[in-house]
N, CA, C, O and the ligand as a Tripos MOL2 file, in Angstrom:
@<TRIPOS>MOLECULE
protein
  277   275    70     0     0
PROTEIN
NO_CHARGES

@<TRIPOS>ATOM
      1 N           0.8390   -1.1960    0.0000 N.3       1 MET1
      2 CA          0.0000    0.0000    0.0000 C.3       1 MET1
      3 C           0.8780    1.2510    0.0000 C.2       1 MET1
      4 O           1.7840    1.4010    0.8190 O.2       1 MET1
      5 N           0.5800    2.1350   -0.9370 N.am      2 ARG2
      6 CA          1.3630    3.3580   -1.0210 C.3       2 ARG2
      7 C           0.7930    4.3960   -0.0600 C.2       2 ARG2
      8 O          -0.3980    4.7080   -0.0780 O.2       2 ARG2
      9 N           1.6450    4.8980    0.7430 N.am      3 ARG3
     10 CA          1.1790    5.8860    1.7080 C.3       3 ARG3
     11 C           2.1440    7.0680    1.7230 C.2       3 ARG3
     12 O           3.3500    6.9080    1.9070 O.2       3 ARG3
     13 N           1.5880    8.2390    1.5290 N.am      4 ARG4
     14 CA          2.4340    9.4180    1.4940 C.3       4 ARG4
     15 C           2.5440   10.0230    2.8930 C.2       4 ARG4
     16 O           1.5510   10.2610    3.5810 O.2       4 ARG4
     17 N           3.7540   10.2520    3.2670 N.am      5 ASP5
     18 CA          3.9960   10.8110    4.5910 C.3       5 ASP5
     19 C           3.5800   12.2840    4.6300 C.2       5 ASP5
     20 O           4.0310   13.0840    3.8100 O.2       5 ASP5
     21 N           2.7390   12.6240    5.5650 N.am      6 ARG6
     22 CA          2.2410   14.0060    5.6330 C.3       6 ARG6
     23 C           3.2680   14.9390    6.2560 C.2       6 ARG6
     24 O           3.0820   16.1560    6.2520 O.2       6 ARG6
     25 N           4.3210   14.3960    6.7790 N.am      7 THR7
     26 CA          5.3100   15.2400    7.4510 C.3       7 THR7
     27 C           6.3470   15.8120    6.4780 C.2       7 THR7
     28 O           7.3250   16.4180    6.9170 O.2       7 THR7
     29 N           6.1500   15.6290    5.1470 N.am      8 THR8
     30 CA          7.1200   16.1820    4.2010 C.3       8 THR8
     31 C           7.0140   17.7090    4.1430 C.2       8 THR8
     32 O           7.9730   18.3860    3.7730 O.2       8 THR8
     33 N           5.8450   18.2460    4.5100 N.am      9 ALA9
     34 CA          5.6970   19.6980    4.5320 C.3       9 ALA9
     35 C           6.5510   20.2600    5.6690 C.2       9 ALA9
     36 O           6.5360   19.7600    6.7940 O.2       9 ALA9
     37 N           7.2870   21.3020    5.3420 N.am     10 ARG10
     38 CA          8.0710   21.9240    6.4070 C.3      10 ARG10
     39 C           8.0590   23.4370    6.2700 C.2      10 ARG10
     40 O           7.5850   23.9900    5.2780 O.2      10 ARG10
     41 N           8.5790   24.0690    7.2650 N.am     11 ARG11
     42 CA          8.5310   25.5210    7.3220 C.3      11 ARG11
     43 C           9.4640   26.1330    6.2770 C.2      11 ARG11
     44 O          10.6260   25.7430    6.1640 O.2      11 ARG11
     45 N           8.9510   27.0790    5.5290 N.am     12 ARG12
     46 CA          9.7560   27.7780    4.5150 C.3      12 ARG12
     47 C           9.7650   29.2630    4.8430 C.2      12 ARG12
     48 O           8.7430   29.8440    5.2070 O.2      12 ARG12
     49 N          10.9190   29.8490    4.7080 N.am     13 LEU13
     50 CA         11.0600   31.2630    5.0370 C.3      13 LEU13
     51 C          11.6420   32.0200    3.8480 C.2      13 LEU13
     52 O          12.6790   31.6440    3.3020 O.2      13 LEU13
     53 N          10.9580   33.0910    3.4590 N.am     14 LEU14
     54 CA         11.4700   33.9560    2.4040 C.3      14 LEU14
     55 C          11.7830   35.3020    3.0380 C.2      14 LEU14
     56 O          11.0000   35.8180    3.8360 O.2      14 LEU14
     57 N          12.9100   35.8590    2.6870 N.am     15 ARG15
     58 CA         13.2930   37.1590    3.2350 C.3      15 ARG15
     59 C          13.3810   38.1880    2.1340 C.2      15 ARG15
     60 O          13.9340   37.9240    1.0660 O.2      15 ARG15
     61 N          12.8370   39.3580    2.3950 N.am     16 CYS16
     62 CA         12.9220   40.4540    1.4470 C.3      16 CYS16
     63 C          14.3820   40.8910    1.3130 C.2      16 CYS16
     64 O          15.1080   40.9810    2.3030 O.2      16 CYS16
     65 N          14.7990   41.1600    0.0730 N.am     17 ASP17
     66 CA         16.1860   41.5820   -0.1620 C.3      17 ASP17
     67 C          16.4320   43.0190    0.2950 C.2      17 ASP17
     68 O          17.5780   43.4090    0.5220 O.2      17 ASP17
     69 N          15.3590   43.8100    0.4310 N.am     18 ARG18
     70 CA         15.5340   45.2370    0.7120 C.3      18 ARG18
     71 C          15.1690   45.6690    2.1170 C.2      18 ARG18
     72 O          15.5910   46.7360    2.5640 O.2      18 ARG18
     73 N          14.3990   44.8660    2.8170 N.am     19 CYS19
     74 CA         14.0260   45.2410    4.1750 C.3      19 CYS19
     75 C          13.9610   43.9860    5.0430 C.2      19 CYS19
     76 O          14.3840   42.9090    4.6240 O.2      19 CYS19
     77 N          13.4370   44.1350    6.2350 N.am     20 ASP20
     78 CA         13.4400   43.0170    7.1830 C.3      20 ASP20
     79 C          12.1880   42.1460    7.1140 C.2      20 ASP20
     80 O          12.0180   41.2350    7.9250 O.2      20 ASP20
     81 N          11.3240   42.4210    6.1580 N.am     21 HIS21
     82 CA         10.1070   41.6240    6.0610 C.3      21 HIS21
     83 C          10.4160   40.1760    5.7030 C.2      21 HIS21
     84 O          11.3320   39.8780    4.9360 O.2      21 HIS21
     85 N           9.6290   39.3030    6.2790 N.am     22 ARG22
     86 CA          9.7820   37.8820    6.0040 C.3      22 ARG22
     87 C           8.4330   37.2730    5.7030 C.2      22 ARG22
     88 O           7.4010   37.7330    6.1920 O.2      22 ARG22
     89 N           8.4550   36.2480    4.9030 N.am     23 TYR23
     90 CA          7.2390   35.4980    4.6260 C.3      23 TYR23
     91 C           7.4940   34.0600    5.0370 C.2      23 TYR23
     92 O           8.4200   33.4090    4.5520 O.2      23 TYR23
     93 N           6.6590   33.5830    5.9350 N.am     24 GLN24
     94 CA          6.8510   32.2290    6.4150 C.3      24 GLN24
     95 C           5.6100   31.4040    6.1350 C.2      24 GLN24
     96 O           4.4880   31.8480    6.3770 O.2      24 GLN24
     97 N           5.8160   30.2220    5.6320 N.am     25 THR25
     98 CA          4.6960   29.3390    5.3540 C.3      25 THR25
     99 C           5.1490   27.8930    5.5290 C.2      25 THR25
    100 O           6.3400   27.6060    5.6490 O.2      25 THR25
    101 N           4.1920   27.0140    5.5400 N.am     26 VAL26
    102 CA          4.5160   25.5910    5.6060 C.3      26 VAL26
    103 C           4.1530   24.9870    4.2560 C.2      26 VAL26
    104 O           2.9980   25.0440    3.8350 O.2      26 VAL26
    105 N           5.1390   24.4100    3.5820 N.am     27 ALA27
    106 CA          4.8970   23.8560    2.2550 C.3      27 ALA27
    107 C           5.8270   22.6690    2.0200 C.2      27 ALA27
    108 O           6.8630   22.5280    2.6690 O.2      27 ALA27
    109 N           5.4300   21.8300    1.0820 N.am     28 GLU28
    110 CA          6.2490   20.6540    0.7790 C.3      28 GLU28
    111 C           7.5200   21.0260    0.0450 C.2      28 GLU28
    112 O           8.5870   20.4760    0.3180 O.2      28 GLU28
    113 N           7.4080   21.9650   -0.8920 N.am     29 THR29
    114 CA          8.5900   22.3590   -1.6610 C.3      29 THR29
    115 C           8.7320   23.8740   -1.6430 C.2      29 THR29
    116 O           7.7960   24.5990   -1.3060 O.2      29 THR29
    117 N           9.9090   24.3340   -2.0080 N.am     30 ARG30
    118 CA         10.1540   25.7630   -2.0720 C.3      30 ARG30
    119 C           9.2570   26.3990   -3.1420 C.2      30 ARG30
    120 O           8.7910   27.5260   -2.9760 O.2      30 ARG30
    121 N           9.0220   25.6760   -4.2300 N.am     31 THR31
    122 CA          8.1770   26.1950   -5.3030 C.3      31 THR31
    123 C           6.7780   26.5110   -4.7790 C.2      31 THR31
    124 O           6.2160   27.5600   -5.0950 O.2      31 THR31
    125 N           6.2300   25.6230   -3.9960 N.am     32 VAL32
    126 CA          4.9010   25.8490   -3.4230 C.3      32 VAL32
    127 C           4.9370   27.0710   -2.5020 C.2      32 VAL32
    128 O           4.0090   27.8800   -2.4970 O.2      32 VAL32
    129 N           6.0040   27.1960   -1.7320 N.am     33 ALA33
    130 CA          6.1430   28.3470   -0.8410 C.3      33 ALA33
    131 C           6.2420   29.6470   -1.6430 C.2      33 ALA33
    132 O           5.6570   30.6620   -1.2660 O.2      33 ALA33
    133 N           6.9850   29.6070   -2.7540 N.am     34 VAL34
    134 CA          7.1350   30.7890   -3.6110 C.3      34 VAL34
    135 C           5.7880   31.1800   -4.2070 C.2      34 VAL34
    136 O           5.4500   32.3630   -4.2500 O.2      34 VAL34
    137 N           5.0180   30.1970   -4.6670 N.am     35 LEU35
    138 CA          3.6950   30.4900   -5.2370 C.3      35 LEU35
    139 C           2.7810   31.1020   -4.1830 C.2      35 LEU35
    140 O           2.0230   32.0260   -4.4790 O.2      35 LEU35
    141 N           2.8480   30.6010   -2.9720 N.am     36 ALA36
    142 CA          2.0280   31.1510   -1.8940 C.3      36 ALA36
    143 C           2.4420   32.5920   -1.6140 C.2      36 ALA36
    144 O           1.5900   33.4540   -1.3960 O.2      36 ALA36
    145 N           3.7450   32.8520   -1.6180 N.am     37 ALA37
    146 CA          4.2360   34.2120   -1.3790 C.3      37 ALA37
    147 C           3.7730   35.1530   -2.4900 C.2      37 ALA37
    148 O           3.3620   36.2820   -2.2220 O.2      37 ALA37
    149 N           3.8420   34.6810   -3.7450 N.am     38 ARG38
    150 CA          3.4010   35.5050   -4.8830 C.3      38 ARG38
    151 C           1.9190   35.8280   -4.7740 C.2      38 ARG38
    152 O           1.4950   36.9340   -5.1090 O.2      38 ARG38
    153 N           1.1430   34.8810   -4.3150 N.am     39 THR39
    154 CA         -0.2880   35.1100   -4.1160 C.3      39 THR39
    155 C          -0.5040   36.2340   -3.1130 C.2      39 THR39
    156 O          -1.5000   36.9540   -3.1800 O.2      39 THR39
    157 N           0.4310   36.3790   -2.1860 N.am     40 ASN40
    158 CA          0.3190   37.4140   -1.1610 C.3      40 ASN40
    159 C           1.0560   38.6970   -1.5390 C.2      40 ASN40
    160 O           1.3050   39.5450   -0.6820 O.2      40 ASN40
    161 N           1.4050   38.8410   -2.8080 N.am     41 GLY41
    162 CA          1.9790   40.0880   -3.2740 C.3      41 GLY41
    163 C           3.4930   40.1470   -3.3140 C.2      41 GLY41
    164 O           4.0590   41.1800   -3.6730 O.2      41 GLY41
    165 N           4.1490   39.0790   -2.9580 N.am     42 TRP42
    166 CA          5.6080   39.0620   -3.0160 C.3      42 TRP42
    167 C           6.0740   38.8590   -4.4420 C.2      42 TRP42
    168 O           5.4070   38.2050   -5.2440 O.2      42 TRP42
    169 N           7.2350   39.4320   -4.7460 N.am     43 ILE43
    170 CA          7.8790   39.1440   -6.0170 C.3      43 ILE43
    171 C           9.0590   38.2330   -5.7000 C.2      43 ILE43
    172 O           9.9590   38.5920   -4.9410 O.2      43 ILE43
    173 N           9.0320   37.0620   -6.2930 N.am     44 VAL44
    174 CA         10.1410   36.1300   -6.0770 C.3      44 VAL44
    175 C          10.6700   35.7590   -7.4450 C.2      44 VAL44
    176 O          10.1110   34.9260   -8.1580 O.2      44 VAL44
    177 N          11.7740   36.4120   -7.7840 N.am     45 ASP45
    178 CA         12.3760   36.1960   -9.0950 C.3      45 ASP45
    179 C          13.8630   36.0970   -8.8410 C.2      45 ASP45
    180 O          14.2970   35.3070   -8.0020 O.2      45 ASP45
    181 N          14.6520   36.8850   -9.5530 N.am     46 ARG46
    182 CA         16.0730   36.9320   -9.2190 C.3      46 ARG46
    183 C          16.2380   37.5770   -7.8510 C.2      46 ARG46
    184 O          17.1190   37.2140   -7.0720 O.2      46 ARG46
    185 N          15.3530   38.5570   -7.5750 N.am     47 ALA47
    186 CA         15.3310   39.1860   -6.2610 C.3      47 ALA47
    187 C          14.0640   38.7690   -5.5300 C.2      47 ALA47
    188 O          13.0600   38.4230   -6.1520 O.2      47 ALA47
    189 N          14.1200   38.8060   -4.2080 N.am     48 THR48
    190 CA         12.9380   38.5270   -3.3990 C.3      48 THR48
    191 C          12.4960   39.8350   -2.7610 C.2      48 THR48
    192 O          13.2330   40.4350   -1.9780 O.2      48 THR48
    193 N          11.2800   40.2770   -3.1030 N.am     49 LEU49
    194 CA         10.7860   41.5530   -2.5960 C.3      49 LEU49
    195 C           9.4350   41.3770   -1.9240 C.2      49 LEU49
    196 O           8.5500   40.7040   -2.4530 O.2      49 LEU49
    197 N           9.2840   41.9870   -0.7570 N.am     50 CYS50
    198 CA          8.0080   41.9620   -0.0690 C.3      50 CYS50
    199 C           7.0340   42.8810   -0.8240 C.2      50 CYS50
    200 O           7.4780   43.6640   -1.6640 O.2      50 CYS50
    201 N           5.7400   42.8120   -0.5560 N.am     51 PRO51
    202 CA          4.7730   43.6500   -1.2830 C.3      51 PRO51
    203 C           5.1230   45.1440   -1.2550 C.2      51 PRO51
    204 O           4.9930   45.8210   -2.2750 O.2      51 PRO51
    205 N           5.5630   45.6650   -0.1070 N.am     52 SER52
    206 CA          5.8930   47.0970   -0.0040 C.3      52 SER52
    207 C           7.0660   47.4520   -0.9120 C.2      52 SER52
    208 O           7.0090   48.4340   -1.6520 O.2      52 SER52
    209 N           8.1150   46.6630   -0.8540 N.am     53 CYS53
    210 CA          9.2980   46.9320   -1.6710 C.3      53 CYS53
    211 C           8.9860   46.6860   -3.1480 C.2      53 CYS53
    212 O           9.5510   47.3520   -4.0160 O.2      53 CYS53
    213 N           8.1010   45.7450   -3.4390 N.am     54 ALA54
    214 CA          7.7220   45.4730   -4.8270 C.3      54 ALA54
    215 C           7.0230   46.6890   -5.4220 C.2      54 ALA54
    216 O           7.2700   47.0460   -6.5740 O.2      54 ALA54
    217 N           6.1430   47.3320   -4.6340 N.am     55 ILE55
    218 CA          5.4460   48.5300   -5.1080 C.3      55 ILE55
    219 C           6.4360   49.6660   -5.3230 C.2      55 ILE55
    220 O           6.3730   50.3720   -6.3290 O.2      55 ILE55
    221 N           7.3480   49.8370   -4.3760 N.am     56 ALA56
    222 CA          8.3580   50.8910   -4.5040 C.3      56 ALA56
    223 C           9.2250   50.6550   -5.7330 C.2      56 ALA56
    224 O           9.5270   51.5950   -6.4680 O.2      56 ALA56
    225 N           9.6250   49.4210   -5.9610 N.am     57 ALA57
    226 CA         10.4600   49.0880   -7.1140 C.3      57 ALA57
    227 C           9.6970   49.3190   -8.4080 C.2      57 ALA57
    228 O          10.2680   49.7930   -9.3900 O.2      57 ALA57
    229 N           8.4000   48.9850   -8.4170 N.am     58 ALA58
    230 CA          7.5770   49.1720   -9.6150 C.3      58 ALA58
    231 C           7.4300   50.6580   -9.9260 C.2      58 ALA58
    232 O           7.4550   51.0630  -11.0880 O.2      58 ALA58
    233 N           7.2750   51.4770   -8.8640 N.am     59 ARG59
    234 CA          7.1350   52.9250   -9.0810 C.3      59 ARG59
    235 C           8.4280   53.5040   -9.6410 C.2      59 ARG59
    236 O           8.3980   54.3540  -10.5310 O.2      59 ARG59
    237 N           9.5520   53.0470   -9.1240 N.am     60 LEU60
    238 CA         10.8410   53.5160   -9.6270 C.3      60 LEU60
    239 C          10.9980   53.1470  -11.0960 C.2      60 LEU60
    240 O          11.4140   53.9670  -11.9140 O.2      60 LEU60
    241 N          10.6600   51.9090  -11.4160 N.am     61 ALA61
    242 CA         10.7880   51.4330  -12.8060 C.3      61 ALA61
    243 C           9.8440   52.2210  -13.6950 C.2      61 ALA61
    244 O          10.2000   52.5780  -14.8180 O.2      61 ALA61
    245 N           8.6320   52.4970  -13.1980 N.am     62 ASP62
    246 CA          7.6500   53.2490  -13.9700 C.3      62 ASP62
    247 C           8.1740   54.6580  -14.2270 C.2      62 ASP62
    248 O           8.0660   55.1700  -15.3420 O.2      62 ASP62
    249 N           8.7380   55.2810  -13.2030 N.am     63 GLY63
    250 CA          9.2840   56.6280  -13.3590 C.3      63 GLY63
    251 C          10.3990   56.6620  -14.3880 C.2      63 GLY63
    252 O          10.4980   57.5970  -15.1820 O.2      63 GLY63
    253 N          11.2400   55.6310  -14.3670 N.am     64 ARG64
    254 CA         12.3410   55.5540  -15.3250 C.3      64 ARG64
    255 C          11.8240   55.4860  -16.7500 C.2      64 ARG64
    256 O          12.3230   56.1840  -17.6330 O.2      64 ARG64
    257 N          10.8040   54.6280  -16.9760 N.am     65 THR65
    258 CA         10.3050   54.4770  -18.3370 C.3      65 THR65
    259 C           9.6180   55.7600  -18.7930 C.2      65 THR65
    260 O           9.6610   56.1160  -19.9710 O.2      65 THR65
    261 N           8.9680   56.4680  -17.8210 N.am     66 ARG66
    262 CA          8.2680   57.6930  -18.1990 C.3      66 ARG66
    263 C           9.2470   58.7990  -18.5860 C.2      66 ARG66
    264 O           9.0300   59.5160  -19.5630 O.2      66 ARG66
    265 N          10.3290   58.9310  -17.8100 N.am     67 THR67
    266 CA         11.2980   59.9790  -18.1250 C.3      67 THR67
    267 C          12.0540   59.6440  -19.4120 C.2      67 THR67
    268 O          12.4900   60.5330  -20.1430 O.2      67 THR67
    269 N          12.2000   58.3380  -19.6730 N.am     68 ALA68
    270 CA         12.9160   57.9320  -20.8850 C.3      68 ALA68
    271 C          12.0650   58.1590  -22.1270 C.2      68 ALA68
    272 O          12.5970   58.3720  -23.2160 O.2      68 ALA68
    273 N          10.7480   58.1160  -21.9680 N.am     69 ALA69
    274 CA          9.8630   58.2140  -23.1430 C.3      69 ALA69
    275 C           9.6090   59.6500  -23.5820 C.2      69 ALA69
    276 O           8.8870   59.8790  -24.5520 O.2      69 ALA69
    277 ZN         10.7280   44.6280    1.6670 Zn       70 ZN70
@<TRIPOS>BOND
     1     1     2 1
     2     2     3 1
     3     3     4 2
     4     3     5 am
     5     5     6 1
     6     6     7 1
     7     7     8 2
     8     7     9 am
     9     9    10 1
    10    10    11 1
    11    11    12 2
    12    11    13 am
    13    13    14 1
    14    14    15 1
    15    15    16 2
    16    15    17 am
    17    17    18 1
    18    18    19 1
    19    19    20 2
    20    19    21 am
    21    21    22 1
    22    22    23 1
    23    23    24 2
    24    23    25 am
    25    25    26 1
    26    26    27 1
    27    27    28 2
    28    27    29 am
    29    29    30 1
    30    30    31 1
    31    31    32 2
    32    31    33 am
    33    33    34 1
    34    34    35 1
    35    35    36 2
    36    35    37 am
    37    37    38 1
    38    38    39 1
    39    39    40 2
    40    39    41 am
    41    41    42 1
    42    42    43 1
    43    43    44 2
    44    43    45 am
    45    45    46 1
    46    46    47 1
    47    47    48 2
    48    47    49 am
    49    49    50 1
    50    50    51 1
    51    51    52 2
    52    51    53 am
    53    53    54 1
    54    54    55 1
    55    55    56 2
    56    55    57 am
    57    57    58 1
    58    58    59 1
    59    59    60 2
    60    59    61 am
    61    61    62 1
    62    62    63 1
    63    63    64 2
    64    63    65 am
    65    65    66 1
    66    66    67 1
    67    67    68 2
    68    67    69 am
    69    69    70 1
    70    70    71 1
    71    71    72 2
    72    71    73 am
    73    73    74 1
    74    74    75 1
    75    75    76 2
    76    75    77 am
    77    77    78 1
    78    78    79 1
    79    79    80 2
    80    79    81 am
    81    81    82 1
    82    82    83 1
    83    83    84 2
    84    83    85 am
    85    85    86 1
    86    86    87 1
    87    87    88 2
    88    87    89 am
    89    89    90 1
    90    90    91 1
    91    91    92 2
    92    91    93 am
    93    93    94 1
    94    94    95 1
    95    95    96 2
    96    95    97 am
    97    97    98 1
    98    98    99 1
    99    99   100 2
   100    99   101 am
   101   101   102 1
   102   102   103 1
   103   103   104 2
   104   103   105 am
   105   105   106 1
   106   106   107 1
   107   107   108 2
   108   107   109 am
   109   109   110 1
   110   110   111 1
   111   111   112 2
   112   111   113 am
   113   113   114 1
   114   114   115 1
   115   115   116 2
   116   115   117 am
   117   117   118 1
   118   118   119 1
   119   119   120 2
   120   119   121 am
   121   121   122 1
   122   122   123 1
   123   123   124 2
   124   123   125 am
   125   125   126 1
   126   126   127 1
   127   127   128 2
   128   127   129 am
   129   129   130 1
   130   130   131 1
   131   131   132 2
   132   131   133 am
   133   133   134 1
   134   134   135 1
   135   135   136 2
   136   135   137 am
   137   137   138 1
   138   138   139 1
   139   139   140 2
   140   139   141 am
   141   141   142 1
   142   142   143 1
   143   143   144 2
   144   143   145 am
   145   145   146 1
   146   146   147 1
   147   147   148 2
   148   147   149 am
   149   149   150 1
   150   150   151 1
   151   151   152 2
   152   151   153 am
   153   153   154 1
   154   154   155 1
   155   155   156 2
   156   155   157 am
   157   157   158 1
   158   158   159 1
   159   159   160 2
   160   159   161 am
   161   161   162 1
   162   162   163 1
   163   163   164 2
   164   163   165 am
   165   165   166 1
   166   166   167 1
   167   167   168 2
   168   167   169 am
   169   169   170 1
   170   170   171 1
   171   171   172 2
   172   171   173 am
   173   173   174 1
   174   174   175 1
   175   175   176 2
   176   175   177 am
   177   177   178 1
   178   178   179 1
   179   179   180 2
   180   179   181 am
   181   181   182 1
   182   182   183 1
   183   183   184 2
   184   183   185 am
   185   185   186 1
   186   186   187 1
   187   187   188 2
   188   187   189 am
   189   189   190 1
   190   190   191 1
   191   191   192 2
   192   191   193 am
   193   193   194 1
   194   194   195 1
   195   195   196 2
   196   195   197 am
   197   197   198 1
   198   198   199 1
   199   199   200 2
   200   199   201 am
   201   201   202 1
   202   202   203 1
   203   203   204 2
   204   203   205 am
   205   205   206 1
   206   206   207 1
   207   207   208 2
   208   207   209 am
   209   209   210 1
   210   210   211 1
   211   211   212 2
   212   211   213 am
   213   213   214 1
   214   214   215 1
   215   215   216 2
   216   215   217 am
   217   217   218 1
   218   218   219 1
   219   219   220 2
   220   219   221 am
   221   221   222 1
   222   222   223 1
   223   223   224 2
   224   223   225 am
   225   225   226 1
   226   226   227 1
   227   227   228 2
   228   227   229 am
   229   229   230 1
   230   230   231 1
   231   231   232 2
   232   231   233 am
   233   233   234 1
   234   234   235 1
   235   235   236 2
   236   235   237 am
   237   237   238 1
   238   238   239 1
   239   239   240 2
   240   239   241 am
   241   241   242 1
   242   242   243 1
   243   243   244 2
   244   243   245 am
   245   245   246 1
   246   246   247 1
   247   247   248 2
   248   247   249 am
   249   249   250 1
   250   250   251 1
   251   251   252 2
   252   251   253 am
   253   253   254 1
   254   254   255 1
   255   255   256 2
   256   255   257 am
   257   257   258 1
   258   258   259 1
   259   259   260 2
   260   259   261 am
   261   261   262 1
   262   262   263 1
   263   263   264 2
   264   263   265 am
   265   265   266 1
   266   266   267 1
   267   267   268 2
   268   267   269 am
   269   269   270 1
   270   270   271 1
   271   271   272 2
   272   271   273 am
   273   273   274 1
   274   274   275 1
   275   275   276 2
@<TRIPOS>SUBSTRUCTURE
     1 MET1         2 RESIDUE 1 A MET
     2 ARG2         6 RESIDUE 1 A ARG
     3 ARG3        10 RESIDUE 1 A ARG
     4 ARG4        14 RESIDUE 1 A ARG
     5 ASP5        18 RESIDUE 1 A ASP
     6 ARG6        22 RESIDUE 1 A ARG
     7 THR7        26 RESIDUE 1 A THR
     8 THR8        30 RESIDUE 1 A THR
     9 ALA9        34 RESIDUE 1 A ALA
    10 ARG10       38 RESIDUE 1 A ARG
    11 ARG11       42 RESIDUE 1 A ARG
    12 ARG12       46 RESIDUE 1 A ARG
    13 LEU13       50 RESIDUE 1 A LEU
    14 LEU14       54 RESIDUE 1 A LEU
    15 ARG15       58 RESIDUE 1 A ARG
    16 CYS16       62 RESIDUE 1 A CYS
    17 ASP17       66 RESIDUE 1 A ASP
    18 ARG18       70 RESIDUE 1 A ARG
    19 CYS19       74 RESIDUE 1 A CYS
    20 ASP20       78 RESIDUE 1 A ASP
    21 HIS21       82 RESIDUE 1 A HIS
    22 ARG22       86 RESIDUE 1 A ARG
    23 TYR23       90 RESIDUE 1 A TYR
    24 GLN24       94 RESIDUE 1 A GLN
    25 THR25       98 RESIDUE 1 A THR
    26 VAL26      102 RESIDUE 1 A VAL
    27 ALA27      106 RESIDUE 1 A ALA
    28 GLU28      110 RESIDUE 1 A GLU
    29 THR29      114 RESIDUE 1 A THR
    30 ARG30      118 RESIDUE 1 A ARG
    31 THR31      122 RESIDUE 1 A THR
    32 VAL32      126 RESIDUE 1 A VAL
    33 ALA33      130 RESIDUE 1 A ALA
    34 VAL34      134 RESIDUE 1 A VAL
    35 LEU35      138 RESIDUE 1 A LEU
    36 ALA36      142 RESIDUE 1 A ALA
    37 ALA37      146 RESIDUE 1 A ALA
    38 ARG38      150 RESIDUE 1 A ARG
    39 THR39      154 RESIDUE 1 A THR
    40 ASN40      158 RESIDUE 1 A ASN
    41 GLY41      162 RESIDUE 1 A GLY
    42 TRP42      166 RESIDUE 1 A TRP
    43 ILE43      170 RESIDUE 1 A ILE
    44 VAL44      174 RESIDUE 1 A VAL
    45 ASP45      178 RESIDUE 1 A ASP
    46 ARG46      182 RESIDUE 1 A ARG
    47 ALA47      186 RESIDUE 1 A ALA
    48 THR48      190 RESIDUE 1 A THR
    49 LEU49      194 RESIDUE 1 A LEU
    50 CYS50      198 RESIDUE 1 A CYS
    51 PRO51      202 RESIDUE 1 A PRO
    52 SER52      206 RESIDUE 1 A SER
    53 CYS53      210 RESIDUE 1 A CYS
    54 ALA54      214 RESIDUE 1 A ALA
    55 ILE55      218 RESIDUE 1 A ILE
    56 ALA56      222 RESIDUE 1 A ALA
    57 ALA57      226 RESIDUE 1 A ALA
    58 ALA58      230 RESIDUE 1 A ALA
    59 ARG59      234 RESIDUE 1 A ARG
    60 LEU60      238 RESIDUE 1 A LEU
    61 ALA61      242 RESIDUE 1 A ALA
    62 ASP62      246 RESIDUE 1 A ASP
    63 GLY63      250 RESIDUE 1 A GLY
    64 ARG64      254 RESIDUE 1 A ARG
    65 THR65      258 RESIDUE 1 A THR
    66 ARG66      262 RESIDUE 1 A ARG
    67 THR67      266 RESIDUE 1 A THR
    68 ALA68      270 RESIDUE 1 A ALA
    69 ALA69      274 RESIDUE 1 A ALA
    70 ZN70       277 GROUP 0 **** ****
């Protein structure tokens, strides 16, 4: 009988690259944790940004494109 161990889920911690914000969740894999963080407004790409820093970064990028245009 195949039985999947429910204890494979463990605590995952993501830290914002720009501030002290952290996102903590319990997930089986880091990918699942990243998807959960993204659902909550985090950007997890090359950089990890909390929702506040993501908005600030987006505004900066928007300002750059506007001044360039
Ligand atoms: Zn942040």
